[in-house]
C-alpha positions in Angstrom: 81.3 111.8 143.7 84.2 114.2 144.2 83.8 117.6 142.5 87.2 117.3 140.8 86.1 114.2 138.9 82.9 115.9 137.7 84.8 119.1 136.7 87.2 117.0 134.6 84.4 116.0 132.3 84.5 119.4 130.5 83.1 121.7 133.1 85.3 124.7 134.1 87.1 125.2 137.3 87.5 128.6 139.0 91.3 128.6 139.2 93.7 127.8 136.5 96.8 127.2 138.7 100.3 128.2 137.8 100.0 128.7 134.0 99.0 132.0 132.3 95.5 132.8 131.3 94.7 132.3 127.6 91.8 133.6 125.5 89.7 130.6 126.3 90.0 131.4 130.0 88.6 134.9 129.6 85.4 134.3 131.7 87.7 133.6 134.7 90.2 136.3 134.1 88.8 138.6 136.8 90.2 141.6 138.7 92.0 143.1 135.8 89.1 144.7 133.9 90.5 148.2 134.4 94.1 147.3 133.3 92.8 145.3 130.3 90.7 148.3 129.1 93.6 150.7 129.6 96.0 148.4 127.7 93.5 147.9 124.8 93.0 151.7 124.6 96.7 152.4 124.5 97.2 149.7 121.9 94.5 151.2 119.7 95.8 154.7 120.0 99.6 154.3 119.6 102.0 152.9 117.1 103.9 151.3 120.0 102.7 150.3 123.5 105.0 148.8 126.1 103.6 146.7 129.0 106.2 146.1 131.7 106.0 144.5 135.1 107.9 142.1 137.5 108.1 138.4 136.7 104.9 136.6 137.6 102.7 139.7 137.8 100.4 138.6 135.0 101.6 140.4 131.8 101.0 137.3 129.6 97.6 136.8 131.1 96.6 140.4 130.6 97.7 140.3 127.0 96.0 137.0 126.0 92.9 137.0 128.1 92.4 140.8 128.5 93.6 143.2 125.9 93.8 141.0 122.8 90.1 139.7 123.2 89.1 143.3 123.8 90.6 144.3 120.4 89.1 141.3 118.6 85.7 142.2 120.1 85.8 145.1 117.7 86.3 142.7 114.7 90.0 143.6 114.4 92.5 140.9 113.9 95.3 140.5 116.4 98.7 138.9 115.7 100.0 137.6 119.0 103.3 135.8 119.6 102.7 133.6 122.6 103.0 129.8 123.1 105.5 128.9 120.4 109.1 129.0 121.5 111.5 131.4 119.8 113.7 128.4 118.9 110.8 126.6 117.1 111.0 128.0 113.6 109.2 125.2 111.8 112.1 124.0 109.6 115.3 122.2 110.2 118.0 124.7 110.9 120.1 123.8 107.8 117.2 124.4 105.3 117.3 128.2 105.4 120.5 128.8 107.4 120.9 132.4 106.3 117.5 133.5 107.4 117.1 134.8 111.0 115.5 131.9 112.9 113.9 134.3 115.4 112.3 136.2 112.5 111.0 132.9 111.1 109.7 131.9 114.5 107.9 135.2 115.1 106.3 135.2 111.6 105.3 131.6 112.0 103.7 132.4 115.4 101.8 135.3 114.0 100.7 133.4 110.9 101.0 129.6 111.5 99.4 128.7 108.2 101.5 131.0 106.1 104.6 130.1 104.1 108.1 130.4 105.8 110.7 132.7 104.4 108.9 136.0 104.9 110.2 139.0 106.8 108.2 140.7 109.5 107.7 143.7 107.1 106.4 141.5 104.3 104.0 139.7 106.6 102.7 143.0 108.0 102.3 144.5 104.5 100.4 141.5 103.4 98.0 142.0 106.3 97.4 145.7 105.4 93.9 146.4 104.2 91.3 149.1 103.8 87.7 149.4 105.1 84.7 149.9 102.9 85.4 153.6 102.8 88.9 153.1 101.5 90.6 154.0 104.8 93.5 151.9 106.1 92.7 149.4 108.9 95.2 149.2 111.8 97.3 146.1 112.0 97.5 144.9 115.6 100.5 142.8 116.6 102.1 141.8 119.9 105.3 140.3 121.1 105.2 138.7 124.5 108.2 137.9 126.7 110.4 140.3 124.8 113.1 139.9 127.5 114.2 136.7 125.7 115.3 138.9 122.8 117.2 141.3 125.1 119.2 138.7 127.1 122.9 139.0 126.4 125.2 136.3 125.2 124.6 133.0 123.5 125.3 131.8 120.0 122.2 133.6 118.6 122.5 137.0 120.2 123.1 138.7 116.8 119.9 137.1 115.5 117.9 138.3 118.5 119.2 141.9 118.1 118.5 141.8 114.3 114.9 140.9 115.0 114.6 143.9 117.3 116.0 146.1 114.6 113.5 144.6 112.1 110.6 145.4 114.5 111.9 149.0 115.0 112.2 149.4 111.2 108.6 148.3 110.8 107.4 150.9 113.3 109.2 153.6 111.4 107.9 152.6 108.0 104.4 151.2 108.5 102.0 153.8 109.7 99.1 151.5 110.4 101.0 149.2 112.6 99.9 149.0 116.3 102.6 147.0 118.0 102.6 145.9 121.7 105.7 144.8 123.6 105.4 142.9 126.9 108.7 142.9 128.8 109.9 142.1 132.3 110.9 145.1 134.5 114.5 144.0 134.8 114.9 144.5 131.0 112.8 147.6 130.8 115.6 150.1 131.1 117.5 148.4 128.3 114.5 148.4 126.0 113.7 152.0 126.8 117.3 152.9 125.8 116.9 151.2 122.4 113.6 153.0 121.8 115.1 156.3 122.6 118.1 155.6 120.3 115.6 155.0 117.5 113.5 158.1 118.5 110.4 155.9 118.8 107.5 157.3 120.7 105.5 154.9 122.8 102.8 154.5 125.4 103.9 152.9 128.6 101.9 150.9 131.1 103.2 149.3 134.3 101.5 146.3 135.8 101.5 145.6 139.5 99.9 143.1 141.9 96.3 143.1 142.8 94.8 145.1 145.6 93.4 143.0 148.4 89.8 143.9 147.8 90.2 143.3 144.1 91.7 139.9 144.7 89.0 139.0 147.1 86.3 140.0 144.6 88.0 138.0 141.8 88.0 134.8 144.0 84.3 135.1 144.9 83.3 135.9 141.3 85.2 132.9 140.0 83.5 130.6 142.5 80.1 132.0 141.5 80.8 131.4 137.8 81.1 127.6 138.4 77.8 127.6 140.2 79.2 127.9 143.8 77.7 130.6 146.0 80.4 131.1 148.6 79.7 131.8 152.1 80.8 135.3 153.2 84.5 135.5 153.6 86.5 132.9 151.6 87.7 135.4 148.9 88.7 138.0 151.5 90.4 135.3 153.7 92.4 133.9 150.8 93.5 137.4 149.6 94.5 138.6 153.1 96.4 135.3 153.7 98.5 136.1 150.5 98.8 139.8 151.0 102.1 141.4 151.7 102.9 144.8 153.2 103.5 147.6 150.7 107.0 148.3 149.5 108.6 151.6 150.3 106.5 154.3 148.7 103.5 152.0 148.4 100.1 152.8 150.0 98.4 149.4 150.5 99.0 145.7 150.8 98.9 143.7 147.6 98.3 140.2 146.3 100.4 138.4 143.8 98.0 137.1 141.1 100.1 134.0 140.2 100.3 132.8 143.8 96.5 133.5 144.2 95.8 131.1 141.3 98.2 128.5 142.7 96.8 128.6 146.2 93.2 128.9 145.0 93.5 125.9 142.7 95.1 123.7 145.5 92.4 124.6 148.0 89.6 124.1 145.5 90.8 120.6 144.5 91.3 119.6 148.1 87.6 120.0 149.0 84.7 117.7 148.7 81.6 118.6 146.6 79.6 118.9 149.8 82.0 121.5 151.3 81.5 124.2 148.7 84.0 126.5 150.4 87.7 127.4 150.4 87.5 127.7 154.2 87.4 130.8 156.4 91.0 130.2 157.6 93.0 129.0 154.6 96.4 129.7 156.1 97.6 126.1 156.5 96.3 125.2 153.1 98.0 128.1 151.4 101.3 127.2 153.1 101.0 123.6 152.0 100.1 124.6 148.4 103.1 126.9 148.1 105.4 124.3 149.5 104.2 121.7 147.0 104.3 124.2 144.1 107.8 125.3 145.0 109.1 121.8 145.4 107.8 120.8 142.0 109.4 123.8 140.3 112.7 123.1 141.9 112.6 119.5 140.8 111.7 120.5 137.2 114.5 123.0 137.1 117.1 120.5 138.4 116.1 118.0 135.7 115.8 120.6 132.9 119.2 122.2 133.6 120.9 118.9 134.6 122.1 120.2 137.9 121.9 118.2 141.2 119.1 119.2 143.6 121.8 119.6 146.3 123.7 122.2 144.1 120.6 124.1 143.4 119.5 124.1 147.1 122.9 125.2 148.2 122.8 128.2 145.9 119.3 129.0 146.9 120.5 129.0 150.5 123.0 131.7 149.6 120.2 133.7 147.9 118.1 133.5 151.1 121.0 134.3 153.4 121.8 137.4 151.4 118.6 139.1 152.3 117.8 141.8 149.8 121.3 141.9 148.3 120.8 138.7 146.3 123.4 136.2 145.0 124.9 135.8 141.6 124.5 132.4 139.9 126.9 129.6 140.8 129.5 128.5 138.2 127.7 127.0 135.2 124.3 127.9 136.8 123.3 131.0 134.8 120.6 129.1 132.9 119.3 127.5 136.1 118.9 131.0 137.6 117.1 132.2 134.5 114.8 129.2 134.6 113.9 129.8 138.2 113.1 133.4 137.2 111.0 132.2 134.3 109.2 130.0 136.7 108.5 133.0 138.9 110.5 131.9 142.0 113.3 134.5 141.7 113.9 137.9 140.2 117.1 139.5 139.0 118.6 142.8 140.1 119.2 144.7 136.9 122.3 146.5 138.1 124.6 143.6 139.2 122.8 140.4 137.9 122.2 139.1 141.4 119.0 137.1 142.1 116.6 137.5 145.0 113.4 135.7 146.0 110.7 137.4 144.1 107.9 137.3 146.8 108.0 137.1 150.6 105.5 134.1 150.7 108.1 132.1 148.8 110.9 132.5 151.3 109.7 129.8 153.7 109.0 127.2 151.0 112.4 127.8 149.5 114.2 127.7 152.8 112.6 124.4 153.8 111.3 122.8 150.6 109.4 119.6 150.6 111.1 116.5 149.4 111.4 117.1 145.7 108.9 115.0 143.7 110.1 112.7 141.0 109.7 114.3 137.6 108.6 112.0 134.8 111.6 111.2 132.5 109.7 110.1 129.4 110.6 111.1 125.9 108.1 113.9 125.7 109.5 115.5 128.9 113.1 115.3 127.7 112.1 116.6 124.2 110.4 119.6 125.8 113.5 120.3 128.0 115.7 119.9 124.9 113.8 122.6 123.1 113.7 125.0 126.2 117.4 124.7 126.9 118.1 125.3 123.2 116.1 128.5 123.5 118.3 129.4 126.5 121.4 128.9 124.3 122.7 125.9 126.3 123.3 123.6 123.3 125.2 120.8 125.2 122.4 120.4 127.7 119.8 120.5 124.9 121.7 117.7 123.1 121.9 115.6 126.3 118.1 115.9 126.7 117.5 114.9 123.1 119.7 111.9 123.6 117.8 110.9 126.7 114.5 111.3 124.9 115.7 108.8 122.3 116.7 106.4 125.0 113.6 106.8 127.1 111.3 103.9 128.0 108.7 103.5 126.8 110.4 104.3 123.4 109.2 107.4 121.6 106.6 106.9 118.9 107.9 107.0 115.3 106.9 110.6 114.6 108.3 111.8 117.9 111.6 109.9 117.2 111.9 111.6 113.9 111.5 115.0 115.5 114.1 114.2 118.1 116.6 113.0 115.5 116.0 116.1 113.4 116.5 118.3 116.5 119.8 116.5 117.2 120.7 117.4 113.6 119.9 121.0 114.2 122.0 121.1 117.3 125.0 119.5 115.5 124.6 122.0 112.7 124.5 124.9 115.1 127.7 123.7 116.7 129.4 123.3 113.4 129.6 119.5 113.4 128.6 119.1 109.8 129.3 115.3 109.4 127.2 114.5 112.4 124.4 116.9 111.3 124.3 115.3 107.8 124.1 111.8 109.3 121.3 112.7 111.7 119.3 114.5 109.0 119.7 111.3 106.9 118.4 109.2 109.7 115.5 111.6 110.2 114.6 111.3 106.5 114.4 107.5 106.8 112.1 107.9 109.8 109.8 110.4 108.1 109.8 108.2 104.9 108.5 105.3 106.9 105.6 107.4 108.0 104.8 108.7 104.5 105.6 112.3 105.4 106.9 113.5 102.1 107.3 117.2 102.9 109.2 116.4 106.1 111.4 114.0 104.2 112.2 116.8 101.7 113.1 119.2 104.4 115.6 117.0 106.2 117.1 115.9 102.8 117.7 119.6 101.9 119.2 120.1 105.3 121.5 117.1 104.8 122.6 118.3 101.4 123.3 121.8 102.7 125.6 120.2 105.4 127.4 118.2 102.7 127.9 121.3 100.6 129.3 123.2 103.6 131.6 120.2 104.2 132.7 120.5 100.5 131.2 117.1 99.5 129.5 118.3 96.3 128.9 114.9 94.6 127.1 113.5 97.6 125.1 116.7 98.0 124.0 116.6 94.3 122.7 113.1 94.8 120.7 114.1 97.8 119.3 117.2 96.0 118.1 115.1 93.1 116.0 113.1 95.5 114.9 116.2 97.5 113.7 117.9 94.3 111.0 115.3 93.9 109.8 116.0 97.4 109.7 119.8 97.2 106.1 119.7 96.1 104.5 123.2 96.5 106.0 124.0 99.9 107.6 127.4 99.4 110.0 127.2 102.4 111.3 123.9 101.2 111.6 125.1 97.6 113.5 128.2 98.7 115.9 126.0 100.8 116.3 123.7 97.8 117.0 126.7 95.5 119.7 127.9 97.9 121.3 124.5 98.0 121.2 124.2 94.2 123.0 127.5 93.9 125.7 126.5 96.3 126.1 123.3 94.3 126.7 125.3 91.2 123.3 124.7 89.6 122.4 128.4 89.0 119.8 127.9 86.3 117.9 125.3 88.3 118.1 127.4 91.4 116.7 130.5 89.6 113.9 128.6 88.0 112.8 127.2 91.4 113.0 130.6 93.1 111.0 132.2 90.2 108.2 129.7 90.8 108.3 130.4 94.6 107.9 134.2 94.0 105.3 133.7 91.3 103.2 131.9 93.9 104.0 134.1 96.9 105.5 137.5 96.2 106.0 138.1 99.9 108.7 135.5 100.3 111.6 137.7 101.5 114.1 134.8 101.7 113.4 133.7 98.1 113.7 137.2 96.8 116.9 137.8 98.7 118.4 134.5 97.4 117.5 135.3 93.8 118.9 138.8 94.0 122.2 137.6 95.4 122.5 134.8 92.7 121.7 137.4 90.0 124.4 139.7 91.3 126.9 136.9 91.4 125.9 136.0 87.8 126.5 139.6 86.6 122.8 140.4 86.0 123.0 143.7 87.9 119.7 145.3 86.9 117.6 142.2 87.8 119.6 141.7 91.0 118.9 145.3 92.2 115.2 144.9 91.3 115.1 142.2 94.0 117.6 143.5 96.5 116.2 147.1 96.6 112.9 145.7 97.8 114.4 144.2 100.9 114.2 146.0 104.3 116.7 146.4 107.1 118.4 144.8 108.8 120.2 143.1 106.0 122.9 140.5 106.2 126.5 141.1 105.1 125.8 138.8 102.2 122.9 140.9 100.9 124.8 144.2 101.4 127.9 143.0 99.4 125.6 141.6 96.7 123.9 145.0 96.3 127.3 146.7 96.3 128.5 144.4 93.6 125.5 145.0 91.4 125.7 148.8 91.8 129.5 148.6 91.0 128.7 146.7 87.8 126.2 149.2 86.7 128.4 152.2 87.5 131.3 150.5 85.7 133.6 151.2 88.6 133.8 149.9 92.2 132.8 152.3 94.9 133.8 151.4 98.4 131.6 152.4 101.4 131.6 152.2 105.1 128.7 149.7 104.7 131.1 147.3 102.9 133.6 147.7 105.7 130.9 146.8 108.2 129.8 143.8 106.1 133.4 142.5 106.0 133.8 143.0 109.8 130.6 141.1 110.5 131.4 138.2 108.0 135.2 138.2 107.9 135.3 134.4 107.3 132.5 134.2 104.6 133.7 133.1 101.2 130.8 134.7 99.2 131.1 138.0 101.1 134.8 138.2 100.6 134.6 137.3 96.9 132.0 140.0 96.2 134.1 142.5 98.0 137.1 141.5 95.9 135.1 142.0 92.7 134.0 145.4 93.9 137.6 146.3 94.5 138.7 145.0 91.1 136.0 147.1 89.4 137.5 150.1 91.2 141.0 149.3 89.9 142.5 148.1 93.1 144.1 144.9 91.9 146.2 144.3 95.0 143.4 144.5 97.6 141.1 142.6 95.3 143.7 139.8 95.1 144.1 139.7 98.9 140.3 139.6 99.4 140.0 136.8 96.8 142.7 134.8 98.5 140.9 135.1 101.9 137.7 134.0 100.2 139.3 130.8 99.1 140.4 130.1 102.7 137.1 131.0 104.3 135.0 128.5 106.2 131.8 130.2 107.5 130.6 129.5 104.9 133.2 128.3 102.5 133.2 129.5 98.9 131.0 127.4 96.7 133.1 125.2 94.4 131.8 126.9 91.2 133.1 130.3 92.4 136.7 129.1 93.2 137.8 129.7 89.6 136.8 133.4 89.8 138.5 133.8 93.2 141.7 132.1 91.8 141.8 134.4 88.8 141.4 137.5 90.9 144.0 136.4 93.4 146.5 135.9 90.6 145.9 139.3 89.1 147.3 141.1 92.1 
């Protein structure tokens, strides 16, 4: 019987292939013992630790299979953001549209079983505890692939930057926090600039490739751990086959750990049980493994980014012909270039944005790739690509993959179909197509209802109602909300979203009662507290509003800042204008609620003319529009000028 068949029955294999190591792979995470210990020591001893290195060098593996387990060995808990995508925030986009989806995704990743709607600061405060002597226990947290928050452009850039500001604020305020960032080298200078701007001290660790002797020892040790006693030489032979000469200033040849795993896995799976060796001369096998690996990644990239293999190959030809200068992405190919970097084939020059081949052993496979394999086009594949391209900010491509997922054969299962339709609703909502979003959420509600998923039905109904409210169809929205209210159950995220929708529908008392229940059950729900504070400010209950709003932490939305300014103005009996209000108006110049609050502050200060102009703008605003029940107030102010 072949060894591969026997190993698939639950027994481990010595090489994991192209994916990163996880905590469960710790016994085979070899050759990085010194780096893991150094990273864990820095993490324990500093409020902020930054791990940086080139793409594919093994930062994710070092975090998940090295440093994090070393911390948990000491009985400390570690909050690690890893496998979940930044775009996967656990709720339809229209349920809590004012909350930062990146914050929600990070909090959900750190605490998957916790309620949505919390800020990073509230989650970390809830995790703070003392030991038996009354001394505070450090809170260990990590953010992997931080470069995704630093990438410029896209519709969500402001959300990504706000999350970074939120993390920096936590470092400044929470003394027991031990935070670790993992970031690619091409974004390290930008991150360092932001840290210097905030005067944040940090420990820095740079991760490089493996030394040849270390790589050889790691291979031999992995083989021994699966019961294979290698003949002398296979580990050294494989490491030397993959080694490249040192770069300028380097002192020794080095081995890329990712390519070591790819080649090792291929050679191991190619052998018979009786062979028990990787071979003393693995050169041909390594070349073949890298060609197969590269061809598959190119095929996946072409399918994911909806570009033709010929276009992709033509651009890669320009990258190869440029030598070390690199080539900028082809027109419309920025996401394809990023995906190739994320798949560890290319790397980007920080200065001019040009891409180069990241490793010399990848040049030949990229120059003469194998015939690209056929990538499965089932619903699960297209759904995964829809989510990944949404994360990259390419909403049209994400929408096309979601549509192909629906049309795939065999047809998606009912639950998968519901998720696809809900995702299409999210994409339509993000693009501002409110009628389509409402229709798609309605379709998703029907699919979830057929499966008996009551909470999921409630979520998409609230999302549908929110779209209808933004489209100024209040009667239809109220009908939907009456149905959704019976589905809210005890889910705090859904209840908060329902409370927001009720307020926008003019049901202030019902909204406040629902938010009171949320906060009575979970006082850490930042989104519920923010919403209640803003409603109270709009209702003229300044003291109660400030009781909520003063508990929030930066960064705050323009909506929250203007609500606080209004409450403070009502208590002072006169409107006081500030640079903060100017900034809020600049950031949300087409927001009806923001403009109306600014108008009320101006009116309290006696400036009737400017109050009237701001109120008139509030009535014309679209992002979001003024709720219908506030139009009368805006009309009165506009007529008093």
